[in-house]
C-alpha positions as CSV (number, residue, x, y, z in Angstrom):
1,M,89.6,98.6,102.3
2,R,92.7,97.4,100.6
3,V,95.8,95.6,102.2
4,I,99.2,95.9,100.9
5,V,102.1,93.6,102.2
6,D,105.5,94.7,102.3
7,L,107.6,91.1,101.7
8,S,111.0,92.9,102.3
9,R,109.7,93.7,105.9
10,C,107.8,90.0,106.7
11,V,110.0,87.8,108.6
12,G,107.6,85.1,108.7
13,H,106.3,85.4,112.4
14,A,102.8,84.5,111.1
15,R,101.0,86.1,113.8
16,C,98.8,87.8,110.9
17,Q,97.6,84.3,110.2
18,A,97.4,83.3,113.7
19,V,94.7,86.4,114.5
20,A,93.4,86.3,110.8
21,K,92.9,83.0,109.1
22,G,90.4,84.3,106.5
23,V,92.6,86.9,105.7
24,Y,96.2,85.8,105.6
25,S,98.0,82.5,105.0
26,T,101.7,82.0,104.8
27,D,104.0,81.1,102.1
28,E,105.2,77.2,102.5
29,V,108.8,77.9,101.6
30,E,109.4,81.2,103.3
31,G,106.6,81.7,105.9
32,K,106.2,85.0,104.5
33,V,102.5,86.5,104.5
34,L,100.2,85.8,101.8
35,L,96.7,87.4,101.3
36,V,94.0,84.9,100.8
37,C,91.8,87.1,99.2
38,G,92.4,90.2,96.8
39,A,90.1,92.7,97.7
40,I,88.7,92.5,101.7
41,P,85.4,92.2,101.6
42,Q,83.6,94.3,104.4
43,E,82.8,91.2,106.3
44,L,86.3,90.5,106.6
45,E,87.6,94.3,107.4
46,A,88.1,94.3,111.0
47,L,90.0,90.8,110.7
48,A,92.2,92.0,108.1
49,L,92.8,95.3,110.3
50,R,93.3,92.9,113.4
51,G,95.9,90.5,111.6
52,A,97.8,93.7,110.1
53,R,98.2,95.3,114.1
54,A,99.7,92.0,115.1
55,C,102.6,92.1,112.4
56,P,105.7,93.0,114.7
57,E,107.6,94.3,111.7
58,R,104.6,96.3,110.5
59,A,104.9,95.0,106.9
60,I,101.1,95.0,106.4
61,T,99.5,98.4,105.3
62,V,95.8,98.8,105.3
63,L,94.3,101.4,103.4
64,G,90.6,102.6,103.8
65,G,88.5,104.0,100.9
66,G,91.3,106.3,99.4
67,E,95.2,106.2,99.3
68,S,95.5,108.9,101.7
69,D,93.1,106.8,104.0
70,Q,95.8,104.9,106.0
71,L,94.5,102.9,108.7
72,W,97.4,100.8,109.9
73,P,99.9,101.3,110.7
74,P,99.8,105.1,112.1
75,R,101.7,107.3,110.2
76,R,104.5,109.1,112.0
77,G,103.2,111.9,114.4
78,A,99.6,109.8,114.5
79,A,98.1,108.3,117.5
80,A,98.6,104.5,117.4
């Protein structure tokens, strides 16, 4: 699993960190999301996905095994 953060969309709600502290943190200056770990270990995958889903701006993209395997956010036309 891979997590990509679009900092231009992040406005610092910190909801990702609130539900997934082991995966997400926030920048002390701007309050924007930071990843605690680069590669997401298997035991933190569900937590990483939960944190991404908590982001109201959808600034966090979660990819599965391949580039086209986007787990979150749903692609347009796909069920949420």
